[in-house]
Structures are given as C-alpha cells and as structure tokens.
Phi, psi and omega in degrees: 000318181299316180298318180297319180300311182291329175296317178297314181302314187275358176242005179272111176235169180294119179256103187259353177250105187240144176284149178279001183300142180299152176248134177302138179301330181297324178289319178299320179297320178298320178297315180296319179297325175295322179298313184282358173275354185287155173291153177204153187303126177057017182051037181285335177052051180277005178287151172220143184235127174262128172260108189254120174239344185298120185297321181295316179299315182296319180294322179293321178289324181301329178300315180287326178297316178292322179300320180296326177298318182286341183272006175152338184291319177297317179299325178299314179298324184281338186241344185286152174301150180293138175296160180303133175075008182250130179277165177300320179293321179295321179291326177294322177294323178296316177300319179299320178293322177297316179295322178297312179301319180301313183291327187248015185308314184288349182273346175302131188296330182221136167248140165249117180260117182270120185235163175226140165276089192245010179078192186277339188229077175301147180239187186301328183268000187298323182299339178297341181274349185230327187290331171300323177294321178298315180297318177302319181291324177295318179294320179295319178300315179299315181297331181269002179081017179262144174274145180199164173205151174273122174227135179234016184301329182298341182296339175299337177233050189301315184299315182292316183290317179298327177293320178298322179283352179076026181289142175287170186296334183263018178227149181219150175271141183243338181199150168241127177250105173284131181246140176185166174289133187284149173277330182253197183257153175284158172019189002285159178280156177240120181222162176295149177296154183307322184298341179272343186233356181243134178244161177257117171070311182228151180305128177089351181275126189303140177258135177220137178212158177288133180277000000 
C-alpha cells in the first residue's frame, strides 16, 4: 500500500485535457469520500461540495473562467521567469494546456466545487479547512485513473460565480476540480530538488540530508 501511495503522489500532475465521456457516479462518490476523510480544523467539517453536471451552469461559469485568463494569467505565462527545471518549450506546452482547459472547461463531465461555510470575512488561515480535502480528492482521482486539476481562477470573479452556484452569503467557493478521463498520460511530476526549497532551522540555511 505504501509503494502504491507514493507512486500515486509522484505521478499525479495537473491533467488539463479531459475527455467529455461520462464518469460513473460510483467513481465520483469515491473521490468525494476521500475528500471528507481529510483533516480539518477542530473537525468542524464546514466544507460543502457541489457536484456540477448541469451544462448551462458550467457554460455560464466558463465565461468568467475564460475572462480571467485574458485579464492577466496568459500574460503571466508569457512574461514570468521559468519555474525550476522547466524549459521554455515545456512552459509553452503548459500554457497551451491551460488555454485548452479554458476553452473546454465546461466540457469536463463533472466538476467538484469545493466550498466552505466560512462567514463574511475569510482570513489567511481559512484555506486550511478545505485544501487538504481538495488534495485528497486529486489523489483519489489519480488512483482511479481520472484526470483532474486544482483550479481557483474563478475566484477573480468570485461574486458572480458563487451566485451562479447559488451559494449563500456565508459560504464561498475555493476551488473547482474538473474531472474526466485524461487524454494524456499521468506523471512523472517535475519539481525543484529539495535543496532548492528546503532550509534547515532558519530561512536560507542550507538543507542537507542523506539520500
């Protein structure tokens, strides 16, 4: 089991090209069950999850999702420094996948919208109540052979999108996970080596460990 877990972790990448083919409800339920198994502050379980299949709702949200790409996200990809270990060509392919997902966002057969009943004034720590559940769902999707990705771009138009979802005033959406069978292959993921992102004891102090 341990080996399988680490294989899933290290081969789970953002799958932005998804087939429109239907997904069995039993698989969606397994993903959701993984989400609600996640830790959350004081076990308050203030999370709420929308399973969205309605084509009209998805198309209405996709308009704002596409607008956000044009409002700065595409420019970020074109002008930002390359991430560690990523080539210019690789980053261009990533942008192409982002643009594909944007254009076909509403065609993903299922969305899971991760929400919180968080009151009127969410704070810096609020995401701790929902993002562990999101990660669990992404890992479960990978284990089940489903493509998925965490996207929160819609938050740039949070009021409009939350209204489309019918959220009450004391609840907010934090992520949309589009689910579908992937067109491409999973992993492996590419990340910076630990020595570039991990410090010992104090910020900036070199980290060293036995490999």
